[in-house]
Structures are given as structure tokens and as C-alpha cells.
mmCIF file as gemmi writes it, N, C-alpha and C atoms, coordinates in Angstrom:
data_model
loop_
_atom_site.group_PDB
_atom_site.id
_atom_site.type_symbol
_atom_site.label_atom_id
_atom_site.label_alt_id
_atom_site.label_comp_id
_atom_site.label_asym_id
_atom_site.label_entity_id
_atom_site.label_seq_id
_atom_site.pdbx_PDB_ins_code
_atom_site.Cartn_x
_atom_site.Cartn_y
_atom_site.Cartn_z
_atom_site.occupancy
_atom_site.B_iso_or_equiv
_atom_site.pdbx_formal_charge
_atom_site.auth_seq_id
_atom_site.auth_asym_id
_atom_site.pdbx_PDB_model_num
ATOM 1 N N . MET Axp A 1 ? -3.843 -9.091 -7.655 1 0 ? 1 A 1
ATOM 2 C CA . MET Axp A 1 ? -2.853 -9.005 -6.571 1 0 ? 1 A 1
ATOM 3 C C . MET Axp A 1 ? -2.913 -7.576 -5.971 1 0 ? 1 A 1
ATOM 4 N N . ILE Axp A 2 ? -2.709 -7.542 -4.63 1 0 ? 2 A 1
ATOM 5 C CA . ILE Axp A 2 ? -2.663 -6.266 -3.997 1 0 ? 2 A 1
ATOM 6 C C . ILE Axp A 2 ? -1.464 -6.196 -3.042 1 0 ? 2 A 1
ATOM 7 N N . THR Axp A 3 ? -0.922 -5.051 -2.933 1 0 ? 3 A 1
ATOM 8 C CA . THR Axp A 3 ? 0.207 -4.815 -2.034 1 0 ? 3 A 1
ATOM 9 C C . THR Axp A 3 ? -0.257 -3.707 -1.04 1 0 ? 3 A 1
ATOM 10 N N . GLY Axp A 4 ? 0.441 -3.66 0.147 1 0 ? 4 A 1
ATOM 11 C CA . GLY Axp A 4 ? 0.062 -2.644 1.081 1 0 ? 4 A 1
ATOM 12 C C . GLY Axp A 4 ? 1.059 -2.484 2.217 1 0 ? 4 A 1
ATOM 13 N N . THR Axp A 5 ? 0.716 -1.545 3.09 1 0 ? 5 A 1
ATOM 14 C CA . THR Axp A 5 ? 1.491 -1.18 4.252 1 0 ? 5 A 1
ATOM 15 C C . THR Axp A 5 ? 0.581 -1.078 5.449 1 0 ? 5 A 1
ATOM 16 N N . ILE Axp A 6 ? 0.957 -1.673 6.527 1 0 ? 6 A 1
ATOM 17 C CA . ILE Axp A 6 ? 0.172 -1.621 7.783 1 0 ? 6 A 1
ATOM 18 C C . ILE Axp A 6 ? 1.04 -0.833 8.825 1 0 ? 6 A 1
ATOM 19 N N . GLN Axp A 7 ? 0.425 0.13 9.389 1 0 ? 7 A 1
ATOM 20 C CA . GLN Axp A 7 ? 1.099 0.982 10.485 1 0 ? 7 A 1
ATOM 21 C C . GLN Axp A 7 ? 0.186 1.147 11.654 1 0 ? 7 A 1
ATOM 22 N N . ASP Axp A 8 ? 0.83 1.551 12.792 1 0 ? 8 A 1
ATOM 23 C CA . ASP Axp A 8 ? 0.029 1.893 13.982 1 0 ? 8 A 1
ATOM 24 C C . ASP Axp A 8 ? -0.239 3.345 13.944 1 0 ? 8 A 1
ATOM 25 N N . GLU Axp A 9 ? -0.888 3.862 14.985 1 0 ? 9 A 1
ATOM 26 C CA . GLU Axp A 9 ? -1.379 5.282 14.929 1 0 ? 9 A 1
ATOM 27 C C . GLU Axp A 9 ? -0.239 6.275 14.987 1 0 ? 9 A 1
ATOM 28 N N . GLN Axp A 10 ? 0.966 5.789 15.466 1 0 ? 10 A 1
ATOM 29 C CA . GLN Axp A 10 ? 2.182 6.712 15.469 1 0 ? 10 A 1
ATOM 30 C C . GLN Axp A 10 ? 2.959 6.678 14.132 1 0 ? 10 A 1
ATOM 31 N N . GLY Axp A 11 ? 2.501 5.891 13.172 1 0 ? 11 A 1
ATOM 32 C CA . GLY Axp A 11 ? 3.181 5.788 11.884 1 0 ? 11 A 1
ATOM 33 C C . GLY Axp A 11 ? 4.244 4.779 11.833 1 0 ? 11 A 1
ATOM 34 N N . ASN Axp A 12 ? 4.348 3.971 12.848 1 0 ? 12 A 1
ATOM 35 C CA . ASN Axp A 12 ? 5.342 2.817 12.921 1 0 ? 12 A 1
ATOM 36 C C . ASN Axp A 12 ? 4.85 1.688 12.008 1 0 ? 12 A 1
ATOM 37 N N . ASN Axp A 13 ? 5.662 1.179 11.168 1 0 ? 13 A 1
ATOM 38 C CA . ASN Axp A 13 ? 5.325 -0.051 10.388 1 0 ? 13 A 1
ATOM 39 C C . ASN Axp A 13 ? 5.189 -1.228 11.382 1 0 ? 13 A 1
ATOM 40 N N . LEU Axp A 14 ? 4.121 -2.059 11.075 1 0 ? 14 A 1
ATOM 41 C CA . LEU Axp A 14 ? 3.922 -3.221 11.99 1 0 ? 14 A 1
ATOM 42 C C . LEU Axp A 14 ? 4.236 -4.469 11.271 1 0 ? 14 A 1
ATOM 43 N N . GLN Axp A 15 ? 5.125 -5.28 11.966 1 0 ? 15 A 1
ATOM 44 C CA . GLN Axp A 15 ? 5.544 -6.607 11.416 1 0 ? 15 A 1
ATOM 45 C C . GLN Axp A 15 ? 4.642 -7.687 11.955 1 0 ? 15 A 1
ATOM 46 N N . GLY Axp A 16 ? 4.32 -8.714 11.173 1 0 ? 16 A 1
ATOM 47 C CA . GLY Axp A 16 ? 3.603 -9.887 11.744 1 0 ? 16 A 1
ATOM 48 C C . GLY Axp A 16 ? 2.103 -9.7 11.726 1 0 ? 16 A 1
ATOM 49 N N . VAL Axp A 17 ? 1.6 -8.598 11.019 1 0 ? 17 A 1
ATOM 50 C CA . VAL Axp A 17 ? 0.16 -8.455 10.925 1 0 ? 17 A 1
ATOM 51 C C . VAL Axp A 17 ? -0.403 -9.5 9.957 1 0 ? 17 A 1
ATOM 52 N N . THR Axp A 18 ? -1.557 -10.172 10.35 1 0 ? 18 A 1
ATOM 53 C CA . THR Axp A 18 ? -2.13 -11.154 9.395 1 0 ? 18 A 1
ATOM 54 C C . THR Axp A 18 ? -3.146 -10.478 8.476 1 0 ? 18 A 1
ATOM 55 N N . ILE Axp A 19 ? -3.006 -10.654 7.228 1 0 ? 19 A 1
ATOM 56 C CA . ILE Axp A 19 ? -3.957 -10.161 6.232 1 0 ? 19 A 1
ATOM 57 C C . ILE Axp A 19 ? -4.556 -11.4 5.542 1 0 ? 19 A 1
ATOM 58 N N . SER Axp A 20 ? -5.932 -11.495 5.578 1 0 ? 20 A 1
ATOM 59 C CA . SER Axp A 20 ? -6.543 -12.638 4.92 1 0 ? 20 A 1
ATOM 60 C C . SER Axp A 20 ? -7.754 -12.116 4.125 1 0 ? 20 A 1
ATOM 61 N N . VAL Axp A 21 ? -8.232 -12.946 3.193 1 0 ? 21 A 1
ATOM 62 C CA . VAL Axp A 21 ? -9.42 -12.65 2.437 1 0 ? 21 A 1
ATOM 63 C C . VAL Axp A 21 ? -10.584 -13.199 3.264 1 0 ? 21 A 1
ATOM 64 N N . LYS Axp A 22 ? -11.578 -12.418 3.515 1 0 ? 22 A 1
ATOM 65 C CA . LYS Axp A 22 ? -12.727 -12.801 4.361 1 0 ? 22 A 1
ATOM 66 C C . LYS Axp A 22 ? -13.407 -13.981 3.7 1 0 ? 22 A 1
ATOM 67 N N . ASP Axp A 23 ? -13.681 -15.011 4.539 1 0 ? 23 A 1
ATOM 68 C CA . ASP Axp A 23 ? -14.337 -16.28 4.192 1 0 ? 23 A 1
ATOM 69 C C . ASP Axp A 23 ? -13.451 -17.133 3.224 1 0 ? 23 A 1
ATOM 70 N N . GLN Axp A 24 ? -12.143 -16.865 3.154 1 0 ? 24 A 1
ATOM 71 C CA . GLN Axp A 24 ? -11.197 -17.731 2.439 1 0 ? 24 A 1
ATOM 72 C C . GLN Axp A 24 ? -9.9 -17.804 3.235 1 0 ? 24 A 1
ATOM 73 N N . SER Axp A 25 ? -9.904 -18.655 4.226 1 0 ? 25 A 1
ATOM 74 C CA . SER Axp A 25 ? -8.769 -18.748 5.143 1 0 ? 25 A 1
ATOM 75 C C . SER Axp A 25 ? -7.488 -19.117 4.521 1 0 ? 25 A 1
ATOM 76 N N . LYS Axp A 26 ? -7.556 -19.78 3.347 1 0 ? 26 A 1
ATOM 77 C CA . LYS Axp A 26 ? -6.321 -20.22 2.684 1 0 ? 26 A 1
ATOM 78 C C . LYS Axp A 26 ? -5.619 -19.069 1.983 1 0 ? 26 A 1
ATOM 79 N N . ARG Axp A 27 ? -6.318 -17.992 1.781 1 0 ? 27 A 1
ATOM 80 C CA . ARG Axp A 27 ? -5.693 -16.78 1.179 1 0 ? 27 A 1
ATOM 81 C C . ARG Axp A 27 ? -5.314 -15.787 2.212 1 0 ? 27 A 1
ATOM 82 N N . ALA Axp A 28 ? -4.058 -15.966 2.711 1 0 ? 28 A 1
ATOM 83 C CA . ALA Axp A 28 ? -3.552 -15.084 3.776 1 0 ? 28 A 1
ATOM 84 C C . ALA Axp A 28 ? -2.082 -14.915 3.61 1 0 ? 28 A 1
ATOM 85 N N . THR Axp A 29 ? -1.576 -13.816 4.378 1 0 ? 29 A 1
ATOM 86 C CA . THR Axp A 29 ? -0.168 -13.557 4.406 1 0 ? 29 A 1
ATOM 87 C C . THR Axp A 29 ? 0.125 -12.69 5.677 1 0 ? 29 A 1
ATOM 88 N N . THR Axp A 30 ? 1.363 -12.453 5.946 1 0 ? 30 A 1
ATOM 89 C CA . THR Axp A 30 ? 1.658 -11.503 7.066 1 0 ? 30 A 1
ATOM 90 C C . THR Axp A 30 ? 2.632 -10.426 6.523 1 0 ? 30 A 1
ATOM 91 N N . THR Axp A 31 ? 2.696 -9.322 7.262 1 0 ? 31 A 1
ATOM 92 C CA . THR Axp A 31 ? 3.583 -8.293 6.894 1 0 ? 31 A 1
ATOM 93 C C . THR Axp A 31 ? 4.998 -8.587 7.229 1 0 ? 31 A 1
ATOM 94 N N . ASP Axp A 32 ? 5.894 -8.01 6.496 1 0 ? 32 A 1
ATOM 95 C CA . ASP Axp A 32 ? 7.367 -8.219 6.655 1 0 ? 32 A 1
ATOM 96 C C . ASP Axp A 32 ? 7.805 -7.101 7.682 1 0 ? 32 A 1
ATOM 97 N N . VAL Axp A 33 ? 9.134 -7.056 7.831 1 0 ? 33 A 1
ATOM 98 C CA . VAL Axp A 33 ? 9.74 -6.137 8.892 1 0 ? 33 A 1
ATOM 99 C C . VAL Axp A 33 ? 9.382 -4.631 8.59 1 0 ? 33 A 1
ATOM 100 N N . ASN Axp A 34 ? 9.053 -4.374 7.347 1 0 ? 34 A 1
ATOM 101 C CA . ASN Axp A 34 ? 8.76 -3.034 6.869 1 0 ? 34 A 1
ATOM 102 C C . ASN Axp A 34 ? 7.253 -2.716 6.913 1 0 ? 34 A 1
ATOM 103 N N . GLY Axp A 35 ? 6.458 -3.64 7.468 1 0 ? 35 A 1
ATOM 104 C CA . GLY Axp A 35 ? 5.007 -3.521 7.468 1 0 ? 35 A 1
ATOM 105 C C . GLY Axp A 35 ? 4.32 -3.719 6.09 1 0 ? 35 A 1
ATOM 106 N N . ARG Axp A 36 ? 5.076 -4.308 5.114 1 0 ? 36 A 1
ATOM 107 C CA . ARG Axp A 36 ? 4.551 -4.522 3.774 1 0 ? 36 A 1
ATOM 108 C C . ARG Axp A 36 ? 4.064 -5.873 3.536 1 0 ? 36 A 1
ATOM 109 N N . PHE Axp A 37 ? 3.058 -6.046 2.611 1 0 ? 37 A 1
ATOM 110 C CA . PHE Axp A 37 ? 2.602 -7.324 2.194 1 0 ? 37 A 1
ATOM 111 C C . PHE Axp A 37 ? 2.197 -7.373 0.797 1 0 ? 37 A 1
ATOM 112 N N . VAL Axp A 38 ? 2.039 -8.6 0.293 1 0 ? 38 A 1
ATOM 113 C CA . VAL Axp A 38 ? 1.625 -8.82 -1.124 1 0 ? 38 A 1
ATOM 114 C C . VAL Axp A 38 ? 0.722 -10.014 -0.977 1 0 ? 38 A 1
ATOM 115 N N . LEU Axp A 39 ? -0.54 -9.904 -1.595 1 0 ? 39 A 1
ATOM 116 C CA . LEU Axp A 39 ? -1.496 -10.948 -1.53 1 0 ? 39 A 1
ATOM 117 C C . LEU Axp A 39 ? -2.295 -11.032 -2.811 1 0 ? 39 A 1
ATOM 118 N N . GLU Axp A 40 ? -2.457 -12.334 -3.292 1 0 ? 40 A 1
ATOM 119 C CA . GLU Axp A 40 ? -3.311 -12.547 -4.428 1 0 ? 40 A 1
ATOM 120 C C . GLU Axp A 40 ? -4.756 -12.596 -3.944 1 0 ? 40 A 1
ATOM 121 N N . ILE Axp A 41 ? -5.596 -11.719 -4.516 1 0 ? 41 A 1
ATOM 122 C CA . ILE Axp A 41 ? -6.999 -11.686 -4.062 1 0 ? 41 A 1
ATOM 123 C C . ILE Axp A 41 ? -7.921 -11.68 -5.281 1 0 ? 41 A 1
ATOM 124 N N . PRO Axp A 42 ? -9.19 -12.124 -5.081 1 0 ? 42 A 1
ATOM 125 C CA . PRO Axp A 42 ? -10.206 -11.979 -6.14 1 0 ? 42 A 1
ATOM 126 C C . PRO Axp A 42 ? -10.713 -10.547 -6.22 1 0 ? 42 A 1
ATOM 127 N N . ASN Axp A 43 ? -11.404 -10.233 -7.225 1 0 ? 43 A 1
ATOM 128 C CA . ASN Axp A 43 ? -12.057 -8.927 -7.444 1 0 ? 43 A 1
ATOM 129 C C . ASN Axp A 43 ? -13.02 -8.59 -6.337 1 0 ? 43 A 1
ATOM 130 N N . ASN Axp A 44 ? -12.994 -7.364 -5.842 1 0 ? 44 A 1
ATOM 131 C CA . ASN Axp A 44 ? -13.91 -6.951 -4.845 1 0 ? 44 A 1
ATOM 132 C C . ASN Axp A 44 ? -13.943 -7.797 -3.556 1 0 ? 44 A 1
ATOM 133 N N . ALA Axp A 45 ? -12.731 -8.174 -3.114 1 0 ? 45 A 1
ATOM 134 C CA . ALA Axp A 45 ? -12.543 -8.942 -1.877 1 0 ? 45 A 1
ATOM 135 C C . ALA Axp A 45 ? -12.53 -7.979 -0.676 1 0 ? 45 A 1
ATOM 136 N N . THR Axp A 46 ? -12.903 -8.612 0.496 1 0 ? 46 A 1
ATOM 137 C CA . THR Axp A 46 ? -12.771 -7.894 1.733 1 0 ? 46 A 1
ATOM 138 C C . THR Axp A 46 ? -11.623 -8.454 2.491 1 0 ? 46 A 1
ATOM 139 N N . LEU Axp A 47 ? -10.608 -7.631 2.872 1 0 ? 47 A 1
ATOM 140 C CA . LEU Axp A 47 ? -9.469 -8.013 3.605 1 0 ? 47 A 1
ATOM 141 C C . LEU Axp A 47 ? -9.751 -7.944 5.148 1 0 ? 47 A 1
ATOM 142 N N . VAL Axp A 48 ? -9.355 -8.979 5.9 1 0 ? 48 A 1
ATOM 143 C CA . VAL Axp A 48 ? -9.371 -8.951 7.285 1 0 ? 48 A 1
ATOM 144 C C . VAL Axp A 48 ? -7.984 -8.735 7.865 1 0 ? 48 A 1
ATOM 145 N N . ILE Axp A 49 ? -7.794 -7.669 8.558 1 0 ? 49 A 1
ATOM 146 C CA . ILE Axp A 49 ? -6.431 -7.309 9.003 1 0 ? 49 A 1
ATOM 147 C C . ILE Axp A 49 ? -6.421 -7.429 10.526 1 0 ? 49 A 1
ATOM 148 N N . SER Axp A 50 ? -5.509 -8.239 11.094 1 0 ? 50 A 1
ATOM 149 C CA . SER Axp A 50 ? -5.483 -8.474 12.539 1 0 ? 50 A 1
ATOM 150 C C . SER Axp A 50 ? -4.117 -8.617 13.096 1 0 ? 50 A 1
ATOM 151 N N . LEU Axp A 51 ? -3.978 -8.214 14.411 1 0 ? 51 A 1
ATOM 152 C CA . LEU Axp A 51 ? -2.703 -8.318 15.141 1 0 ? 51 A 1
ATOM 153 C C . LEU Axp A 51 ? -3.134 -8.254 16.588 1 0 ? 51 A 1
ATOM 154 N N . VAL Axp A 52 ? -2.546 -9.143 17.36 1 0 ? 52 A 1
ATOM 155 C CA . VAL Axp A 52 ? -2.827 -9.196 18.818 1 0 ? 52 A 1
ATOM 156 C C . VAL Axp A 52 ? -2.524 -7.799 19.375 1 0 ? 52 A 1
ATOM 157 N N . GLY Axp A 53 ? -3.488 -7.261 20.209 1 0 ? 53 A 1
ATOM 158 C CA . GLY Axp A 53 ? -3.351 -6.006 20.747 1 0 ? 53 A 1
ATOM 159 C C . GLY Axp A 53 ? -3.866 -4.804 19.966 1 0 ? 53 A 1
ATOM 160 N N . PHE Axp A 54 ? -4.393 -5.167 18.81 1 0 ? 54 A 1
ATOM 161 C CA . PHE Axp A 54 ? -4.99 -4.099 17.895 1 0 ? 54 A 1
ATOM 162 C C . PHE Axp A 54 ? -6.381 -4.514 17.522 1 0 ? 54 A 1
ATOM 163 N N . VAL Axp A 55 ? -7.219 -3.532 17.206 1 0 ? 55 A 1
ATOM 164 C CA . VAL Axp A 55 ? -8.613 -3.86 16.742 1 0 ? 55 A 1
ATOM 165 C C . VAL Axp A 55 ? -8.512 -4.414 15.346 1 0 ? 55 A 1
ATOM 166 N N . THR Axp A 56 ? -9.183 -5.543 15.17 1 0 ? 56 A 1
ATOM 167 C CA . THR Axp A 56 ? -9.251 -6.178 13.821 1 0 ? 56 A 1
ATOM 168 C C . THR Axp A 56 ? -10.097 -5.293 12.888 1 0 ? 56 A 1
ATOM 169 N N . GLN Axp A 57 ? -9.635 -5.122 11.649 1 0 ? 57 A 1
ATOM 170 C CA . GLN Axp A 57 ? -10.283 -4.288 10.663 1 0 ? 57 A 1
ATOM 171 C C . GLN Axp A 57 ? -10.679 -5.074 9.448 1 0 ? 57 A 1
ATOM 172 N N . GLU Axp A 58 ? -11.858 -4.859 8.868 1 0 ? 58 A 1
ATOM 173 C CA . GLU Axp A 58 ? -12.23 -5.384 7.614 1 0 ? 58 A 1
ATOM 174 C C . GLU Axp A 58 ? -12.138 -4.245 6.565 1 0 ? 58 A 1
ATOM 175 N N . VAL Axp A 59 ? -11.426 -4.48 5.497 1 0 ? 59 A 1
ATOM 176 C CA . VAL Axp A 59 ? -11.173 -3.411 4.491 1 0 ? 59 A 1
ATOM 177 C C . VAL Axp A 59 ? -11.658 -3.961 3.107 1 0 ? 59 A 1
ATOM 178 N N . PRO Axp A 60 ? -12.75 -3.335 2.593 1 0 ? 60 A 1
ATOM 179 C CA . PRO Axp A 60 ? -13.167 -3.727 1.258 1 0 ? 60 A 1
ATOM 180 C C . PRO Axp A 60 ? -12.262 -3.22 0.157 1 0 ? 60 A 1
ATOM 181 N N . THR Axp A 61 ? -12.108 -4.011 -0.936 1 0 ? 61 A 1
ATOM 182 C CA . THR Axp A 61 ? -11.243 -3.556 -2.06 1 0 ? 61 A 1
ATOM 183 C C . THR Axp A 61 ? -12.042 -3.533 -3.309 1 0 ? 61 A 1
ATOM 184 N N . THR Axp A 62 ? -11.64 -2.775 -4.287 1 0 ? 62 A 1
ATOM 185 C CA . THR Axp A 62 ? -12.275 -2.689 -5.556 1 0 ? 62 A 1
ATOM 186 C C . THR Axp A 62 ? -11.525 -3.483 -6.567 1 0 ? 62 A 1
ATOM 187 N N . GLY Axp A 63 ? -12.132 -3.837 -7.696 1 0 ? 63 A 1
ATOM 188 C CA . GLY Axp A 63 ? -11.572 -4.706 -8.721 1 0 ? 63 A 1
ATOM 189 C C . GLY Axp A 63 ? -10.271 -4.189 -9.233 1 0 ? 63 A 1
ATOM 190 N N . ASP Axp A 64 ? -10.07 -2.923 -9.349 1 0 ? 64 A 1
ATOM 191 C CA . ASP Axp A 64 ? -8.908 -2.329 -9.977 1 0 ? 64 A 1
ATOM 192 C C . ASP Axp A 64 ? -7.842 -1.794 -8.897 1 0 ? 64 A 1
ATOM 193 N N . GLN Axp A 65 ? -8.098 -1.963 -7.65 1 0 ? 65 A 1
ATOM 194 C CA . GLN Axp A 65 ? -7.257 -1.515 -6.67 1 0 ? 65 A 1
ATOM 195 C C . GLN Axp A 65 ? -5.973 -2.34 -6.513 1 0 ? 65 A 1
ATOM 196 N N . LYS Axp A 66 ? -4.831 -1.712 -6.47 1 0 ? 66 A 1
ATOM 197 C CA . LYS Axp A 66 ? -3.548 -2.362 -6.507 1 0 ? 66 A 1
ATOM 198 C C . LYS Axp A 66 ? -2.775 -2.221 -5.157 1 0 ? 66 A 1
ATOM 199 N N . GLU Axp A 67 ? -3.066 -1.119 -4.402 1 0 ? 67 A 1
ATOM 200 C CA . GLU Axp A 67 ? -2.32 -0.911 -3.142 1 0 ? 67 A 1
ATOM 201 C C . GLU Axp A 67 ? -3.26 -0.266 -2.136 1 0 ? 67 A 1
ATOM 202 N N . ILE Axp A 68 ? -2.966 -0.6 -0.822 1 0 ? 68 A 1
ATOM 203 C CA . ILE Axp A 68 ? -3.691 0.008 0.238 1 0 ? 68 A 1
ATOM 204 C C . ILE Axp A 68 ? -2.756 0.281 1.419 1 0 ? 68 A 1
ATOM 205 N N . SER Axp A 69 ? -3.126 1.257 2.238 1 0 ? 69 A 1
ATOM 206 C CA . SER Axp A 69 ? -2.391 1.596 3.434 1 0 ? 69 A 1
ATOM 207 C C . SER Axp A 69 ? -3.456 1.528 4.572 1 0 ? 69 A 1
ATOM 208 N N . VAL Axp A 70 ? -3.136 0.837 5.687 1 0 ? 70 A 1
ATOM 209 C CA . VAL Axp A 70 ? -4.072 0.695 6.758 1 0 ? 70 A 1
ATOM 210 C C . VAL Axp A 70 ? -3.361 1.113 8.138 1 0 ? 70 A 1
ATOM 211 N N . VAL Axp A 71 ? -4.083 1.851 8.902 1 0 ? 71 A 1
ATOM 212 C CA . VAL Axp A 71 ? -3.603 2.187 10.243 1 0 ? 71 A 1
ATOM 213 C C . VAL Axp A 71 ? -4.38 1.383 11.188 1 0 ? 71 A 1
ATOM 214 N N . LEU Axp A 72 ? -3.759 0.544 12.049 1 0 ? 72 A 1
ATOM 215 C CA . LEU Axp A 72 ? -4.374 -0.236 13.113 1 0 ? 72 A 1
ATOM 216 C C . LEU Axp A 72 ? -4.421 0.615 14.37 1 0 ? 72 A 1
ATOM 217 N N . VAL Axp A 73 ? -5.538 0.452 15.139 1 0 ? 73 A 1
ATOM 218 C CA . VAL Axp A 73 ? -5.768 1.177 16.37 1 0 ? 73 A 1
ATOM 219 C C . VAL Axp A 73 ? -5.544 0.201 17.528 1 0 ? 73 A 1
ATOM 220 N N . GLU Axp A 74 ? -4.773 0.605 18.54 1 0 ? 74 A 1
ATOM 221 C CA . GLU Axp A 74 ? -4.623 -0.287 19.641 1 0 ? 74 A 1
ATOM 222 C C . GLU Axp A 74 ? -5.907 -0.691 20.325 1 0 ? 74 A 1
ATOM 223 N N . ASP Axp A 75 ? -5.995 -1.941 20.78 1 0 ? 75 A 1
ATOM 224 C CA . ASP Axp A 75 ? -7.238 -2.374 21.469 1 0 ? 75 A 1
ATOM 225 C C . ASP Axp A 75 ? -6.894 -2.489 22.946 1 0 ? 75 A 1
ATOM 226 N N . LEU Axp A 76 ? -7.315 -1.421 23.646 1 0 ? 76 A 1
ATOM 227 C CA . LEU Axp A 76 ? -7.036 -1.326 25.097 1 0 ? 76 A 1
ATOM 228 C C . LEU Axp A 76 ? -8.127 -1.92 25.879 1 0 ? 76 A 1
ATOM 229 N N . SER Axp A 77 ? -9.218 -2.364 25.288 1 0 ? 77 A 1
ATOM 230 C CA . SER Axp A 77 ? -10.323 -2.956 26.138 1 0 ? 77 A 1
ATOM 231 C C . SER Axp A 77 ? -10.037 -4.291 26.783 1 0 ? 77 A 1
ATOM 232 N N . GLY Axp A 78 ? -9.254 -5.092 26.023 1 0 ? 78 A 1
ATOM 233 C CA . GLY Axp A 78 ? -9.059 -6.481 26.508 1 0 ? 78 A 1
ATOM 234 C C . GLY Axp A 78 ? -7.763 -6.66 27.315 1 0 ? 78 A 1
ATOM 235 N N . ILE Axp A 79 ? -7.116 -5.576 27.672 1 0 ? 79 A 1
ATOM 236 C CA . ILE Axp A 79 ? -5.793 -5.616 28.361 1 0 ? 79 A 1
ATOM 237 C C . ILE Axp A 79 ? -5.885 -6.315 29.729 1 0 ? 79 A 1
ATOM 238 N N . ASP Axp A 80 ? -7.115 -6.162 30.443 1 0 ? 80 A 1
ATOM 239 C CA . ASP Axp A 80 ? -7.266 -6.875 31.757 1 0 ? 80 A 1
ATOM 240 C C . ASP Axp A 80 ? -7.509 -8.286 31.646 1 0 ? 80 A 1
ATOM 241 N N . GLU Axp A 81 ? -7.747 -8.778 30.404 1 0 ? 81 A 1
ATOM 242 C CA . GLU Axp A 81 ? -8.106 -10.191 30.271 1 0 ? 81 A 1
ATOM 243 C C . GLU Axp A 81 ? -6.899 -11.056 29.944 1 0 ? 81 A 1
ATOM 244 N N . VAL Axp A 82 ? -5.684 -10.554 29.871 1 0 ? 82 A 1
ATOM 245 C CA . VAL Axp A 82 ? -4.553 -11.276 29.481 1 0 ? 82 A 1
ATOM 246 C C . VAL Axp A 82 ? -4.021 -11.995 30.739 1 0 ? 82 A 1
ATOM 247 N N . VAL Axp A 83 ? -3.786 -13.305 30.644 1 0 ? 83 A 1
ATOM 248 C CA . VAL Axp A 83 ? -3.202 -14.099 31.708 1 0 ? 83 A 1
ATOM 249 C C . VAL Axp A 83 ? -1.955 -14.852 31.075 1 0 ? 83 A 1
ATOM 250 N N . VAL Axp A 84 ? -0.851 -14.742 31.738 1 0 ? 84 A 1
ATOM 251 C CA . VAL Axp A 84 ? 0.33 -15.418 31.328 1 0 ? 84 A 1
ATOM 252 C C . VAL Axp A 84 ? 0.565 -16.541 32.271 1 0 ? 84 A 1
ATOM 253 N N . VAL Axp A 85 ? 0.76 -17.734 31.803 1 0 ? 85 A 1
ATOM 254 C CA . VAL Axp A 85 ? 1.021 -18.942 32.67 1 0 ? 85 A 1
ATOM 255 C C . VAL Axp A 85 ? 2.291 -19.573 32.121 1 0 ? 85 A 1
ATOM 256 N N . GLY Axp A 86 ? 3.244 -19.949 33.004 1 0 ? 86 A 1
ATOM 257 C CA . GLY Axp A 86 ? 4.454 -20.528 32.608 1 0 ? 86 A 1
ATOM 258 C C . GLY Axp A 86 ? 4.716 -21.765 33.406 1 0 ? 86 A 1
ATOM 259 N N . PHE Axp A 87 ? 5.194 -22.778 32.775 1 0 ? 87 A 1
ATOM 260 C CA . PHE Axp A 87 ? 5.486 -24.054 33.369 1 0 ? 87 A 1
ATOM 261 C C . PHE Axp A 87 ? 6.924 -24.499 32.995 1 0 ? 87 A 1
ATOM 262 N N . GLY Axp A 88 ? 7.617 -25.159 33.864 1 0 ? 88 A 1
ATOM 263 C CA . GLY Axp A 88 ? 8.948 -25.654 33.422 1 0 ? 88 A 1
ATOM 264 C C . GLY Axp A 88 ? 9.825 -25.924 34.639 1 0 ? 88 A 1
ATOM 265 N N . THR Axp A 89 ? 10.84 -26.686 34.37 1 0 ? 89 A 1
ATOM 266 C CA . THR Axp A 89 ? 11.831 -26.92 35.36 1 0 ? 89 A 1
ATOM 267 C C . THR Axp A 89 ? 13.178 -26.771 34.821 1 0 ? 89 A 1
ATOM 268 N N . GLN Axp A 90 ? 14.138 -26.562 35.637 1 0 ? 90 A 1
ATOM 269 C CA . GLN Axp A 90 ? 15.525 -26.282 35.159 1 0 ? 90 A 1
ATOM 270 C C . GLN Axp A 90 ? 16.44 -27.013 36.143 1 0 ? 90 A 1
ATOM 271 N N . LYS Axp A 91 ? 17.393 -27.737 35.579 1 0 ? 91 A 1
ATOM 272 C CA . LYS Axp A 91 ? 18.344 -28.415 36.427 1 0 ? 91 A 1
ATOM 273 C C . LYS Axp A 91 ? 19.659 -27.711 36.343 1 0 ? 91 A 1
ATOM 274 N N . LYS Axp A 92 ? 20.287 -27.486 37.562 1 0 ? 92 A 1
ATOM 275 C CA . LYS Axp A 92 ? 21.495 -26.775 37.609 1 0 ? 92 A 1
ATOM 276 C C . LYS Axp A 92 ? 22.597 -27.744 37.203 1 0 ? 92 A 1
ATOM 277 N N . GLU Axp A 93 ? 23.426 -27.314 36.306 1 0 ? 93 A 1
ATOM 278 C CA . GLU Axp A 93 ? 24.566 -28.128 35.85 1 0 ? 93 A 1
ATOM 279 C C . GLU Axp A 93 ? 25.877 -27.545 36.455 1 0 ? 93 A 1
ATOM 280 N N . GLU Axp A 94 ? 26.723 -28.448 36.785 1 0 ? 94 A 1
ATOM 281 C CA . GLU Axp A 94 ? 28.055 -27.992 37.438 1 0 ? 94 A 1
ATOM 282 C C . GLU Axp A 94 ? 29.132 -28.553 36.609 1 0 ? 94 A 1
């Protein structure tokens, strides 16, 4: 089992970050409101850490490692590729 904290470059804790074991999609979790997570992992696993708007990182672990801290870097390269589309209708009620 490993625990950890995920932050941005300014030291802010990041909520909703996905942490998964590489090549094992069923072993995954997300960070809580304090940027913390707990995940059961095999020995010498590689963690894939991702959040929209940040560069995905792969972090190798060692067999006896119990805690990690990761700083995610903002991904500014794809900002021009975001398209927001909305559909819907609304009826005025009186």
C-alpha cells in the first residue's frame, strides 16, 4: 500500500487527480480534497498520475516505499485545442 500527496507548482493540493498502476487499469484511485490518496499496489509498480490541464507523469516506486509526493506541471500546450459545445432548451414557466 502506498499513500501520497499531489500538488501543483504553487504548492496547492490538487483534488480529483487520478492515480493508477501502469498496465493495471483496475488499480486506481483519486485524490481527496486535501490532495491525498491511498492505493494498494504491487512491489516495484509504476504509478500513472493524471489530471486534465496538467502533464501526465509516470512515477516508479520501490518495494518498500510507503509514501510519495508529486508536483504536477500545468500543460499549456493543448489549451488552444479545447472546444466547449453546449446543447439544450429551456421553457419559461409562469
